[in-house]
N, C-alpha and C positions, 0 to 999 in steps of 0.2 A: 357434424362436429368432428374436428380432427383430433386424433389421439396425441398424447404428449410425445410419443416417440416420433410420429410424423412431423409434429410441429418442430421438434428439436432438429430433425433431419432437414427441414426446409431452411434452417439457418446455416447448415453445413457449408453450402456454396457461398455464403456471405463472408467467409473467413479467408484470410491470406496468412499462410504460415511461412515463416523464415526458418529454415532448418540448416544447421551446420553440423556435419558429421553425425547425422541421425538424431540430433538433439534439437527440439523446438526452442528457438531463441526468442522469437517474437511471434505473437498471434494478433492479427488485426481483424476486428469485427466490423465489417462494412455496414451492418444494420444500425450502428450507432453513428449519428451525424457528427460532423466536425464543425467547429465554429467558423463563422464567415471569414475571420482574419486568416485562418489556415487555408481556406480556398484561395484567398488573395496571394498567399505565399506560394501555393502550387502554381498559380498563374505566372508569378514572377519567375519561378524555376523554369517554366516552359519558355518564357521570353528570353531568358539567358541561354537556354539550349538552342533556341531559334538562331542564335548567332554562331552556332557550331559547337562541337564537343570534341574532345580528344578521347578516342577509344583505343586503348593500347597505345600503339605508336602511330595510329591513323587519325588524321584530322578529318572529321565528318562535317561538311559545311551545312547540310540540311538533314539532320538526323530524323529517321522515321521512328515509329513507335517502338519497335523492337530495339533499335540502337539506343534510344532514350532509356529503355528499360535496362539494357546492359550497363549503360553509364551510371544510372541511379543505383543499380545493384552493386556495382563496384564500389561506389561511395558508401552504400549501406554496409557492405561487408567490412570495408576498411574501418568505418566508424565503430562497428561492433568489436573488432579486434583491438581497437584503441580504447574500448570501453566508453565511447562517447554515445551514450544511449539516447540523448536528445536528438542528435543528428541521425542516428539509426532509425529512430521512431519517425522522424520527418521523412526520411527516404522510403520507409515502409508505407507511410501514409500516401506518398506520391504514387507508388506502385499500385496500391489497393484502389485508389480513386481514378487513376488514369488508365489502368488495364483491368477492368472489372472481371474478366474471365480468368485472370491469373489466380490460381489457388495455392500454389506452393513455389517457393524459391528454395532449391536444394543445392547446398554447396558441400563438396567433399574435398578434404585436403588440409593443407596448412596455410597460414596467413599469406605467403607470397606465391603459393602454388595451389590454387583452387580450381576445381571443375564445377561449373554452375549449370544447373538445369532448371528451366521454367516448366512448371507442370500446369496445364490448362484443363486437362480432362478428368482429374479426380482430386477429391479433397484429401487432406491429411488423414482425416478419420477413416475414409475409405481405404487409403493406402495401408493403414494400420491393420485392417481386416484381411488384407491379401496375404496369402501364404508365400513365404520365401522358399525358393528351391535351391538346395545346395548340390553342387556338382563336384564329383571327385575326379581329380586329374592324376592318374597314376604316374605320369612323368614328373610332375611337381610334388607328388606325394602329399598333397594338401587339398582342402576343400575351398571352393570359391562360392560365394553366395550371390544369387541374382534375383 
């Protein structure tokens, strides 16, 4: 018999967290099934991207999985900044279903100047348990956190 803590931990990898400036904005639980019509919409998104995508200023004729993830993430973040939560949720659903190893999308910055990181190797819960290390830079006379 599995303890409650172990059972809870087994679901940890089933979640995708969208984090902007250290705040969890969306949490997607992969253990909950999506309706068939949403699967159809995800397939339609793939078909549209098969025709090519614009990633930054580059036209990508045959996007790979990572390029699709970048494109979808750009759409996701734009939707969230515009408070279009339906579109944001749809984009999160795509990422969670098409990239099952993705555990976190972390964005830092402002609307038009974001740095985005895809985290595959640790859950948000595990990240929260990690100790942050602060470095003191005497030249800048301030602390930086890593």
